[in-house]
C-alpha positions, 0 to 999 in steps of 0.5 A: 467465282472467276472473272469470266463469271463475274463479267457475264453476271454483271452484263446479264443484270445490266441487260435485264435492268435495261430491257426487262426481258430474260437474257439468253446466251446470244444476247449475253455474248454481245452484251459482255464483249467476251468472245465465248461460244454459246455453249460456254456461256450456257455452261457459265449460266448454269453455274450461276443458276446453281449458285442461286444468282440467276433463275429461269422464269417459266419456260423461257430460255433466258435468265433473270437475276435473283435477289441474291444476284442483285445483291452481289451486283450492287455490292461488288460490281456497281460503280455509282459514286456520290455526286457533288451537288454542284454537278448534279444530273440535269434531271435534278437541276430544279430540285433545289428551288422546289424544296422551299424551307418555309415549313419543314412538313412542306419540305418533307412532302415535296421531297417525297413527291420529287423522289416519286416523280424522278424515280417513277416509283414510290418516294418515302420520307420520315419527318424530322425528329423534333428536338423537343426543346420547351420554352414555357410550361403551365398547369391548369386545374380542370377538376378533381385529379385532372390537370391540363398541361400546356407546353410551348416549344422554342419554335412557338408550337403549343401542345395541350395534354390532359394528365390524370393525377393520383390526388387533387392538386391545389392552384398554389401547388400547380403554380409551384410546379410551374415556377420550378419547371420554368425557372430550372428547366426551360430551354432544355430538350424533353429527354434532358429534362427527364434525365435531370429531373430523375437525378434531382427527384430527392430534392423536390417535394414528393407530390410536386415531383410526381406532377412534374414527371407526369408533365415530362411524359406528356411532353414526350407523348405530344412530340411523338404525336405532333406531326405525321411521321412518314410521308409516302408519295407515288404508290400508284406508280407500282401499278405500271411496273411490269414486274408485278404483272397482274398479281393483285394479291401482291399489289394489295399487300404492298399498298397495305404496307404504304398505308399502315406505315408502321413497317416502313418506320421501322425500316427507315429508323434502322437506315437512319442509324447507318451512314450514307446510302443503304440498299435492301433487296428482295425482302432482305431487310426483314421489315419489308418482306417482299421478294419483288421489292427493293429499298434505297435509303439514306439519312438526312442531317440538319446542322450536322445531326441526323433527323430523318431518312428518305427512300425510294421503294420499287421493284428489284429490277431498278437502275440502282446506280441512278437511284443511289444518286437520286436518294443521296442528292435529295437527302443532302438537299433536304438537309440544306433546306431544313438547316435554313440560310447559312 
């Protein structure tokens, strides 16, 4: 693609994002600043359409970007850069004060709502992955082949889980397992306990080892179920997006996506493994398979470790430069709030 075609495509995408109307050759001539005849511009537009970068909706003489056109625009023509927190846009001036670090779950809910309010689309935030460091564990016999596992984390959270054992355990055996775990494994993360216990399994009495492994698995399950995994805010904003028109079928599918949350979790977990802001346009993630939706996401860190991801979900016709800044700044502010005072 030559420079003239790139300039016209950039102007077309920017004009369509701003106005939401198909862009004709006359409008494109003014927007691009190029001194080209309407016939020349129509020829270039025809070439861009052949490349799958723009399309003609219905019988309109104008053109609109396709997901492929948006992707080329975002990858090669967008000039958005990360913003220093000290020079955040005016609209985000009060965000830092609103993210109060008193309770992590509250920070996540606030962040999702802020993303929604500032973008006018949908804000999505995954809850921080809990480190799973346990402080104390205790076994209590409930009956034949049933044991209550009481797990106390380092932050004081208490989780109870009932495990079913292959044989009955006496109170003395449960006390022995309790003492072993608390003496040798307290202060370790659950996954560290699992690894270390696996390596030391031969040195432990067989039946006690089985009980301890069951306790570690119960701890893992408790951590996974201990808090809401994804917080979604602003789904109803999509009802006011002109791009979706009155297609109730598509809207119903989108609302189901936000309600079920499983697919969103997969997408945001994938985003969390990448650095910086990621953009998925028109279903190209394979996880949110809607041509009319885009996702702008970024991971957030606590004390230098990625613990979650946040995103704005909206129509493909969104101001990507503004969304990139919004998501990037919010991710850093959430990380700072959850990291506590320095």
